[in-house]
N, C-alpha and C positions, 0 to 999 in steps of 0.2 A: 743122759750120757753116762756111758760105764768107763770106769778108770781100769779095767782090766786087772782087778784083783782077785786070787784065787779065793773061793768059797771057804767062808769059816777057816781063814788064814791067820786073823789076828792083826794082819799087815794093819799099819793105817799109812794112805796115802801121803805123800811128802806135800809141804806147802808147795812147791815145784809144780807135781804135778798136779794141784788143783789149781795151781794159778793157771797151768796148761789149759784145764778143762774148761775153766772160766772163760778164759781169751778164746776158745772156740766155739764156747756157747754165745760171747759176744757179738762174734764173726757172721755166724749163723743167724742171730737175731738181726742182725742190722741187712744181712742179705735179704730178711724175709719182710724187712721195712722196707727195703727200694723195691722188693716186689710187689708191696702193695702200696705203692706210690698215688694211684688213681685215685685211694681213700683220704688221703691227705690233700690231696687236688682237689677233691670235692668240698671235702670239709672247709678248706680256705674259701673254694667260690661261695659257698652256703654261709659264711663269715661276712663274705664281703657284699653278697646280696640282702643278707639280715640289717648289715650297718648302712647300708646304700636306702636301704627302704626308710630305715630308721629316722635317719636326716632329711628324707624326703625329695629323693632323686629319682629319677626314674630308673627301673629296673633294669641290670646290662643285661644282655641276652646271650651275647657272643664273649668268648673267650677272651678275645681284645679288650672287650668295653670291661671285662670285668676286672683285667690287667690296668686301664686307665683308670677304674674308680680306685683302686687301691692305690694307686700312686697320689688320686686325689683325696682319699680318707687320710692318707698318711700328712700330705701336706697341711688339709684344713681343719682334720679333727685330732692328730696328734697320734694315729694308729702307727703298731710299725711296718715299715716300708717291705710287703711280703711281696712287689711284684716280681721281681728277680725269681724268687723261688717258685712263685706261679709258675712263669716262664719254664724251668726247670723240671717241673712234676708234671705240666703238659707234654714236654720233649720227653719224659720216660714213659709216658703213658702211650704217647705216640710210635714210641719205641716198640713197645709193648704189644700193642695193638695192630699195628699196620706193618712195623720193621722199616718204614721210609724214612727214619730219622735216627741217626747214631745217639747212641747213648751218652747222656753230659756225664764228662769222667767229675767235674767239679761238685757234685752232688755228695754230699754227707749226710746220710741216713739219722744220725743222732742230733745233728745241727738242726735239720730240716723239722726234726720232731720237735725238739724244743720251740724252734721257731713258731710251728702252728699251735702248739700249747700257747705260746704266749700271745698268738694272733687271737685267738680264741678266748682266752682272759681279757685282753682288751676292749673285744669287741661285746663281751659280757656286762662289762664298767660301763662302756657307751651307753648300751642299751638300759642298761639299771634294771 
């Protein structure tokens, strides 16, 4: 991202312009994260399936059964509750793929990324 300084001017960007550039970069990155939420969805679903198979339950095959498994894993094995995030990510995926669902406004990309990372770590600990 350019700061629009003349070449070889010797001018240094102000703290404000650097902050503004950083803010714009963060906004762009957050939009990229939201645009790729299907990867977050698939990551969560893969973790849920791995955890389910590890604890000896039948493999969930549908999105709804993975959502129910996430709730059960949370209550019975202390994993973070990601059922709501799973629904939001699936709605974003449906919005992007088919356009038949309104994109959820309440999805915070930074928070979603943090929740996914926490879930991956929790499942890793469970599986050992």
